[in-house]
matplotlib code that plots the C-alpha trace (Angstrom):
import matplotlib.pyplot as plt

x = [0.0, 1.7, 2.9, 0.5, -2.8, -5.7, -8.0, -7.2, -10.3, -9.3, -11.5, -14.5, -18.0, -21.1, -24.2, -27.8, -30.7, -33.8, -36.7, -34.9, -33.1, -29.4, -28.6, -24.8, -24.3, -20.5, -18.7, -14.9, -13.9, -10.3, -9.5, -6.4, -7.1, -4.0, -4.0, -4.8, -6.3, -9.9, -12.0, -15.2, -17.5, -20.4, -22.6, -26.0, -28.4, -27.8, -24.2, -22.9, -21.6, -23.5, -22.7, -18.9, -18.9, -20.6, -17.9, -15.4, -16.9, -17.1, -20.9, -21.1, -18.8, -18.1, -19.2, -15.8, -12.5, -10.6, -10.9, -8.1, -9.0, -5.8, -3.9, -7.0, -8.8, -12.3, -13.9, -12.0, -13.3, -16.3, -18.8, -17.6, -14.5, -15.8, -18.2, -14.9, -13.1, -15.9, -16.0, -12.5, -11.2, -14.4, -16.7, -19.8, -22.3, -25.5, -27.9, -30.7, -28.5, -29.2, -29.2, -30.8, -34.2, -34.3, -31.2, -30.8, -28.2, -25.6, -26.2, -26.1, -22.8, -21.3, -22.6, -19.7, -17.3, -19.0, -19.0, -15.0, -14.7, -13.6, -14.0, -17.0, -14.7, -13.1, -16.6, -17.9, -15.2, -15.2, -18.9, -19.0, -16.1, -18.2, -21.5, -19.5, -17.9, -21.2, -22.9, -25.6, -24.7, -28.2, -29.7, -27.7, -30.8, -33.1, -34.2, -33.9, -37.4, -37.1, -34.2, -34.7, -33.0, -30.1, -29.5, -29.8, -27.1, -24.7, -25.4, -24.7, -21.2, -20.5, -21.1, -19.1, -16.1, -16.4, -13.7, -11.5, -11.7, -8.9, -11.2, -14.3, -17.3, -20.1, -23.1, -24.6, -23.8, -25.1, -28.3, -31.6, -30.0, -30.4, -27.9, -26.5, -26.4, -24.8, -22.0, -21.2, -21.0, -18.5, -16.6, -16.5, -15.4, -12.7, -11.3, -10.7, -8.5, -5.0, -6.0, -8.2, -8.8, -12.0, -14.2, -17.7, -20.1, -22.1, -23.3, -22.7, -19.9, -18.8, -17.7, -16.1, -13.9, -12.5, -11.4, -7.8, -9.4, -12.8, -13.9, -17.1, -19.2, -21.5, -23.1, -21.1, -17.8, -15.3, -15.1, -13.1]
y = [0.0, 3.1, 5.3, 3.7, 5.4, 3.4, 5.4, 7.6, 9.3, 11.2, 13.3, 11.3, 12.2, 10.2, 10.8, 9.1, 9.2, 10.1, 10.1, 11.2, 13.9, 13.8, 14.4, 15.1, 13.4, 13.8, 16.7, 16.0, 14.7, 14.1, 12.8, 10.7, 8.8, 7.1, 3.9, 4.0, 7.5, 8.5, 11.0, 12.3, 13.9, 16.3, 18.1, 19.0, 16.2, 15.9, 16.8, 13.5, 12.1, 8.7, 8.1, 8.8, 6.1, 3.6, 4.4, 3.8, 0.7, -0.7, -0.7, 1.8, 3.0, 6.3, 7.9, 8.9, 9.4, 6.7, 5.2, 3.1, 1.3, -0.6, -0.4, -1.6, 0.5, -0.6, 1.1, -1.6, -4.9, -6.9, -7.6, -11.1, -9.4, -6.6, -8.9, -10.8, -7.6, -6.3, -9.2, -9.3, -5.8, -3.6, -3.2, -1.0, 0.0, 1.4, 4.2, 1.4, -1.3, -3.8, -6.7, -9.9, -10.2, -14.1, -14.4, -13.9, -11.7, -14.2, -15.9, -12.2, -11.7, -15.2, -14.8, -12.6, -15.2, -18.1, -16.4, -15.7, -19.7, -19.5, -22.8, -23.4, -23.1, -19.9, -18.1, -19.5, -17.7, -14.5, -14.3, -14.6, -11.8, -9.5, -10.3, -9.2, -6.1, -4.6, -5.9, -8.2, -11.6, -11.7, -10.9, -13.4, -15.7, -12.8, -11.6, -7.9, -7.4, -8.2, -5.7, -2.1, 0.4, 0.9, -2.9, -3.1, -0.7, -2.4, -5.7, -4.0, -2.6, -5.8, -7.5, -4.8, -6.0, -9.9, -10.3, -7.7, -5.3, -2.9, -0.2, 0.6, 2.8, 4.2, 6.3, 8.5, 5.5, 7.8, 9.1, 8.8, 6.5, 7.1, 8.6, 5.1, 3.5, 6.7, 6.7, 2.7, 3.3, 6.2, 4.1, 1.5, 3.9, 5.2, 1.7, 1.7, 4.6, 3.5, 0.1, 0.6, 3.2, 4.9, 7.0, 8.2, 10.3, 12.3, 15.2, 14.3, 16.5, 13.8, 11.8, 14.4, 14.9, 11.8, 12.3, 13.1, 14.9, 16.6, 17.2, 18.9, 18.4, 20.8, 20.1, 17.2, 18.7, 18.5, 22.1, 21.5]
z = [0.1, -1.3, 1.7, 4.0, 1.9, 3.1, 0.6, -2.2, -4.2, -7.2, -9.1, -8.0, -9.6, -9.3, -11.4, -10.9, -13.6, -11.8, -13.7, -16.8, -14.5, -14.2, -10.5, -9.5, -6.1, -6.3, -8.0, -8.4, -4.7, -4.1, -0.7, 0.9, 4.1, 5.6, 7.4, 10.8, 10.6, 12.0, 9.7, 10.4, 7.8, 8.4, 6.0, 5.2, 3.7, 0.1, 0.5, -1.0, 2.4, 2.2, -1.5, -0.8, 2.0, -0.5, -3.1, -0.6, 0.8, -2.8, -2.7, -5.5, -8.4, -9.3, -12.7, -13.3, -11.4, -9.4, -5.9, -4.4, -1.2, 0.1, -2.9, -5.2, -7.8, -6.9, -10.0, -12.2, -10.5, -11.0, -8.4, -7.2, -6.5, -4.7, -2.5, -1.4, -0.9, 1.2, 3.1, 4.1, 4.3, 5.1, 8.0, 7.3, 9.8, 7.8, 9.1, 8.8, 10.4, 7.5, 10.1, 8.4, 9.8, 9.7, 11.6, 15.5, 16.8, 17.2, 13.5, 12.1, 13.9, 12.5, 8.8, 7.5, 9.2, 7.6, 4.1, 4.8, 5.4, 9.1, 11.1, 13.6, 16.6, 15.6, 14.5, 17.9, 20.0, 17.9, 18.2, 21.8, 22.1, 19.8, 22.0, 25.3, 23.5, 22.9, 25.7, 23.9, 25.5, 26.6, 23.4, 21.3, 20.5, 19.7, 16.2, 14.9, 15.6, 19.3, 19.7, 20.5, 17.7, 20.3, 20.6, 16.7, 16.3, 18.6, 16.8, 13.7, 15.2, 16.2, 12.8, 11.1, 13.2, 12.5, 10.2, 11.7, 8.8, 8.0, 6.9, 9.2, 7.7, 9.7, 8.8, 11.4, 14.1, 17.0, 15.3, 17.1, 20.1, 23.6, 25.7, 27.0, 23.8, 22.2, 24.8, 24.1, 20.5, 20.9, 23.4, 20.7, 18.1, 20.2, 20.9, 17.1, 17.0, 15.3, 15.1, 11.9, 9.3, 10.2, 8.3, 10.0, 8.5, 11.6, 13.2, 16.6, 18.1, 20.5, 17.5, 15.7, 18.8, 18.3, 14.9, 13.7, 11.0, 10.5, 7.0, 5.6, 2.4, 0.9, -2.8, -3.5, -2.5, 0.2, 1.5, 4.6]

ax = plt.figure().add_subplot(projection="3d")
ax.plot(x, y, z, "-o")
ax.set_aspect("equal")
plt.show()
C-alpha cells in the first residue's frame, strides 16, 4: 500500500439518472486517508456523504474518477471481487442497520465469518467476544425485530467488526440513539483509533472530537 495510504479518491464524480433527470451526487472529490487515521465527515442532507462512503466501501462505483482502497482501484473490478474484498477488508455500519431479519443476533454476527470460510470453533469464539464487546450476550438468540433500535445498532457494529476489517465505515452511527447507547457506540469507536482506518459520517460533536481530521461536505464537494 503506497505510503500507507488506505483510501485515495481522485476526481470522483457520481451521477444518478432519476426519472430522466441527471443528479450529481459527487462533483470531483479528491481525498486521501492514511492507514490508521480516523476521519469524520459532516454536512447537510444531500451533500453526498453517504454516496462517498458507499464508493469507499465498494458498494457503488463512481461515474468517473478513481477510487483506490488498500491499493486496489475498486472501479475496475467486478462484483464477485468486490464482494470478497468487502467481506475481508471493509466493515460497514449502515444508518438502517441492515441486519438479516431471519437470523438471530448471534447468527447475524457469525454470517460474515461463515462467508469468509472460518471454521466453526473460531466463529464461536469470535462471536462470543463480539457479543461481550457490545453488551448483547443476553440478546444472542433474539431476532432483530425483538431488539430495540440501540441494540440493533450495537449488533450492526459487532457484525461490522466480525472479520477484523482494515477499514471501518459508519453512517451516522449515533443518530437517534438514547444517551447510554450513544456513549457505548462512542466508546467502541474510540477503541478503534489507530487500530483501523475509520471513516464516519456524523453530526455528533462527540464523535467528531474523536477524529484525527474533521471534513465537511456541501453540494457534492469536500469544502474543509
